[in-house]
C-alpha positions in Angstrom: 6.6 13.0 -35.6 8.2 13.6 -39.3 9.3 16.6 -41.1 9.1 17.0 -45.0 10.9 19.6 -46.9 8.8 20.9 -49.8 8.9 23.3 -52.4 6.0 25.3 -53.6 3.4 23.3 -51.8 0.3 25.1 -50.9 -1.9 24.5 -47.8 -4.4 23.0 -50.2 -1.7 20.5 -51.6 -0.8 19.7 -47.8 -4.4 19.2 -46.8 -5.0 16.8 -49.7 -2.0 14.9 -48.8 -3.3 14.8 -45.0 -6.4 13.3 -46.2 -4.7 10.4 -48.5 -2.6 9.7 -45.2 -5.9 9.2 -43.6 -7.3 6.7 -46.3 -4.8 4.4 -45.8 -3.7 4.7 -42.0 -5.6 2.1 -40.9 -3.8 -0.7 -42.7 -0.6 0.0 -41.3 -2.0 0.5 -37.6 -1.1 4.4 -37.8 -3.2 7.3 -36.8 -2.2 10.7 -38.1 -3.5 13.5 -35.7 -2.4 16.8 -37.1 0.0 18.8 -39.2 2.1 22.0 -39.1 2.6 23.9 -42.4 5.6 26.4 -42.9 5.6 28.2 -46.3 8.6 30.4 -45.3 10.9 27.5 -44.3 9.2 24.9 -46.8 8.6 22.5 -44.3 5.7 20.5 -43.1 5.6 18.4 -39.9 3.0 15.7 -39.2 2.1 14.1 -36.0 1.1 10.7 -36.1 0.6 7.5 -33.5 1.9 4.1 -35.0 3.3 0.9 -33.5 6.9 1.9 -35.3 8.7 4.5 -37.4 8.6 1.8 -40.4 4.7 1.8 -40.2 4.5 5.6 -40.5 6.7 5.9 -43.4 5.0 3.2 -45.1 1.5 4.9 -44.8 3.5 8.0 -46.3 4.8 6.0 -49.3 1.6 4.4 -50.1 -0.8 7.7 -49.7 1.4 10.1 -51.4 4.4 8.5 -52.8 6.7 10.2 -50.6 9.0 9.6 -47.6 9.6 11.7 -44.5 13.2 13.2 -44.1 13.2 12.1 -40.7 10.8 10.4 -38.0 11.3 11.0 -34.5 9.5 9.7 -31.1 8.5 12.3 -28.9 7.6 12.1 -25.4 4.0 13.4 -24.6 5.3 15.8 -22.0 7.9 17.2 -23.8 5.4 17.6 -26.8 2.9 19.7 -24.8 5.6 21.8 -23.4 6.8 22.8 -26.7 3.9 22.6 -28.9 1.1 23.5 -26.3 -2.0 21.7 -25.2 -5.6 22.0 -26.6 -4.5 23.3 -29.9 -6.8 24.7 -32.6 -6.9 22.0 -35.2 -8.6 22.8 -38.5 -9.2 19.6 -40.5 -5.8 18.3 -39.3 -3.9 21.9 -40.1 -3.1 23.6 -36.7 -3.6 27.1 -36.1 -2.8 29.6 -33.6 -5.4 31.2 -31.1 -5.9 34.0 -33.8 -6.8 31.9 -36.2 -3.5 31.9 -38.3 -1.6 28.8 -39.4 0.8 27.8 -36.8 4.3 27.7 -38.5 5.6 25.2 -35.9 8.1 27.9 -35.1 9.0 28.0 -31.4 11.3 30.5 -29.5 13.9 29.4 -27.0 15.6 31.5 -24.4 18.6 30.4 -22.8 19.6 32.5 -19.5 22.7 32.4 -17.9 23.3 33.8 -14.4 26.6 33.7 -12.7 27.1 35.7 -9.3 30.9 37.0 -9.0 31.5 37.4 -5.2 34.4 39.1 -3.3 33.9 37.0 -0.5 36.9 35.2 0.9 34.4 32.5 2.6 33.2 29.3 1.3 30.6 29.9 -1.0 27.8 27.4 -2.2 27.9 26.2 -5.8 24.0 27.4 -5.9 24.8 31.0 -4.8 27.5 31.2 -7.7 25.7 29.6 -10.4 21.8 30.6 -10.8 21.6 32.5 -7.5 18.1 31.9 -5.9 17.2 35.5 -6.1 18.0 36.0 -9.6 16.7 32.8 -10.7 13.1 33.5 -9.2 13.1 37.0 -11.0 13.5 35.1 -14.1 11.2 32.4 -13.5 8.4 35.1 -12.6 8.7 36.8 -15.7 9.1 33.6 -17.7 5.5 32.5 -16.4 4.0 36.3 -16.7 4.7 36.0 -20.4 3.4 32.3 -20.7 6.9 30.7 -21.5 7.6 27.3 -20.3 10.9 26.2 -18.6 12.5 23.2 -20.2 14.6 20.8 -18.3 18.0 20.1 -19.7 20.4 17.8 -18.6 23.9 18.9 -18.2 23.4 22.7 -18.8 23.5 24.9 -15.8 21.1 27.4 -17.2 17.4 28.4 -17.3 16.0 27.8 -20.6 12.1 28.3 -21.6 10.0 28.0 -24.7 7.5 30.5 -26.0 5.0 30.8 -29.0 5.4 34.1 -30.1 8.8 36.0 -30.7 7.1 38.9 -29.0 6.6 37.3 -25.8 10.1 35.9 -25.6 11.7 39.1 -26.4 9.3 41.3 -24.1 10.3 38.5 -21.1 13.9 39.0 -21.9 13.9 42.8 -21.7 12.0 42.6 -18.3 14.5 40.1 -16.9 17.1 42.5 -18.1 15.9 45.5 -16.5 15.2 43.9 -13.1 18.5 42.2 -12.6 20.2 45.3 -13.9 18.5 47.4 -11.2 19.4 44.8 -8.6 23.0 45.4 -9.6 25.7 46.8 -7.4 25.1 46.0 -3.9 28.1 47.3 -1.9 27.8 44.4 0.8 31.2 42.9 0.8 29.7 39.4 1.4 27.4 40.2 -1.4 27.2 38.5 -5.0 27.3 40.8 -8.0 25.1 38.8 -10.8 26.2 38.8 -14.4 23.7 37.5 -16.8 23.5 37.0 -20.5 20.8 35.8 -22.9 20.4 33.9 -26.1 17.3 33.5 -28.1 16.7 31.2 -30.8 14.2 30.4 -33.5 13.4 26.8 -33.9 11.4 24.1 -35.5 10.2 20.8 -34.0 12.4 18.6 -36.3 15.5 19.2 -38.6 17.1 16.8 -41.4 19.5 15.4 -38.7 18.3 16.4 -35.3 15.4 15.2 -32.9 12.7 17.2 -31.3 13.8 20.8 -30.9 17.6 19.7 -30.3 19.1 22.3 -32.8 16.9 25.1 -31.6 18.2 24.6 -27.7 21.6 24.2 -28.7 21.6 27.5 -30.8 19.8 29.2 -27.6 22.6 28.1 -25.7 25.3 29.0 -28.0 24.0 32.5 -28.5 23.8 32.7 -24.5 27.7 31.9 -24.6 28.9 34.5 -26.9 26.6 37.4 -25.4 28.3 39.7 -23.5 27.8 40.8 -19.7 24.1 41.6 -19.2 23.0 41.5 -23.1 20.4 39.8 -25.1 21.5 38.1 -28.6 19.2 37.0 -31.3 19.3 35.9 -34.9 18.5 37.5 -37.8 15.5 35.1 -38.6 14.1 36.0 -35.1 14.1 39.8 -35.6 12.6 39.2 -39.1 9.7 37.3 -37.5 9.2 39.6 -34.6 6.2 42.1 -35.0 7.5 44.7 -32.2 7.7 48.2 -34.0 10.8 49.8 -34.1 9.9 52.1 -31.3 9.7 49.4 -29.1 12.8 47.6 -30.4 14.8 50.5 -29.6 14.0 50.2 -25.9 15.1 46.7 -25.7 18.7 46.2 -25.3 19.7 43.2 -27.8 22.0 42.2 -30.6 21.5 40.4 -33.6 23.8 38.0 -35.5 23.9 37.5 -39.3 23.2 34.0 -40.7 26.7 33.9 -41.9 27.8 34.9 -38.4 25.9 31.9 -36.9 27.7 29.5 -39.2 30.9 30.8 -38.2 30.0 30.2 -34.5 28.8 26.8 -35.0 32.0 26.1 -36.4 34.1 27.8 -33.9 32.0 26.2 -30.9 32.2 22.8 -32.5 36.1 23.0 -32.7 36.6 24.5 -29.3 34.5 21.9 -27.5 35.9 19.1 -29.4 39.4 20.4 -28.3 38.6 21.5 -24.7 40.9 19.0 -23.0 43.9 19.7 -24.8 46.1 21.7 -23.0 47.9 22.6 -26.3 45.0 23.9 -28.1 45.0 27.6 -28.4 44.6 30.5 -31.0 47.2 29.0 -33.4 45.5 25.6 -33.6 42.0 27.3 -33.6 43.0 29.4 -36.6 44.2 26.6 -38.3 41.2 24.5 -37.8 39.2 27.0 -39.0 41.1 27.6 -42.2 41.7 31.4 -41.7 44.2 33.4 -40.5 45.1 34.6 -36.8 44.1 38.3 -37.9 40.9 37.2 -39.4 40.2 34.9 -36.4 40.8 37.8 -33.9 38.6 40.3 -35.9 35.8 37.6 -36.3 35.4 36.7 -32.9 36.0 40.1 -31.4 33.2 41.4 -33.4 30.8 38.6 -32.7 31.5 37.8 -28.9 33.5 41.3 -28.0 36.1 39.1 -26.6 39.7 38.3 -27.8 40.0 34.7 -28.9 42.5 33.9 -26.0 39.6 35.1 -23.6 36.9 33.5 -25.2 38.6 29.9 -25.2 39.4 30.4 -21.4 35.8 31.6 -20.9 34.4 28.2 -22.6 36.8 26.3 -20.4 35.9 27.9 -17.1 32.3 27.6 -17.8 33.0 23.6 -18.6 34.9 23.9 -15.1 31.8 25.0 -13.3 29.6 22.3 -14.7 32.5 19.5 -13.6 32.2 21.0 -10.3 28.7 20.6 -10.0 28.9 16.9 -10.7 31.1 16.5 -7.8 32.9 13.2 -9.2 36.4 15.2 -9.9 38.8 16.9 -7.7 40.3 20.4 -8.8 43.4 18.7 -10.4 41.4 16.5 -12.4 39.1 19.3 -13.5 42.1 21.4 -14.3 43.4 18.7 -16.7 39.7 17.8 -18.2 39.4 21.6 -19.5 42.9 21.9 -20.8 45.2 23.2 -17.8 48.4 21.6 -16.8 48.5 23.6 -13.8 46.1 23.4 -10.9 47.3 26.5 -9.5 46.8 28.3 -12.9 43.5 27.2 -13.3 42.8 28.4 -9.7 43.9 31.9 -10.5 41.9 32.0 -14.0 38.8 30.8 -12.1 39.1 33.3 -9.4 39.8 36.1 -12.0 36.4 35.3 -13.7 34.3 34.4 -10.8 35.9 36.4 -7.9 36.1 33.0 -5.5 38.5 30.0 -5.4 37.3 27.0 -7.2 38.3 25.4 -3.9 36.0 27.4 -2.0 32.9 25.9 -3.9 30.7 23.6 -1.8 28.5 21.5 -4.0 
């Protein structure tokens, strides 16, 4: 699949370009299947088969005198998962079931579920991260709204892709309602579920990233900054969603603006790169972000409803959960890996957040 960034190119222009590709494709052993046209984003994506990237690029150059901004090889199963099977194709142009042009936008939901327990007994990792009951509730609603679960390595959350913004938002709302209704069991050995969700809008490719890589990462990052039991989305998502205002008021979600989204990317790039540095804290984050500490405090608090200190701590402890699941390191090594000099202080912070000692978690 490739991506082209275009200005003021009509559907008719795109169709003519596709026909030109078809006219010369055999010369390079390439077969062009279909394309997606996104006027708003100024992007066109083409799906083709060929012996290599160079042959696909050569076809475009000879046919239309242009080069793709990026060409990425896509595994068939992953393609079907995101783009769908049995698509409606009109002379190469992909359309939705209702006949509207398929822009290539897909909607990614990331759901993180953690069980905070007051039990002093040993607890299985999967009871703490993605507890079974809550996970099944989420997967049932994802299936109900025609979402598809996406398997992502190294991320202990549920990630799903949807074709419409309405479906993903309604799904997220149903999950939110049901998990909240199940909240507050008083059994001392029970788990109290805390969850948060991020919803992003994604295109198949970007200029630098592979197949839906940027969309999934943004969904995960939105999930990361969401407050307890909150759904967070982007401005673009809200603009594309056709839900009327009366329905939107009954769905509890928060939207971040493009400038906030850019700030979030810069923030997390820095924090994730410095996570193992025990000296790293608010002072260094402020310096690396190029803003004053009061500005940093205001921006992070507004975006995450947490102070910078708490936000950095939460990133570190979330990373600790992933490392515990890998079952490769002892707790002292994990503490150092996430920037804690003292294993005992790491254990205290872990228990404060999750309600159980890290040493009590069995994988």
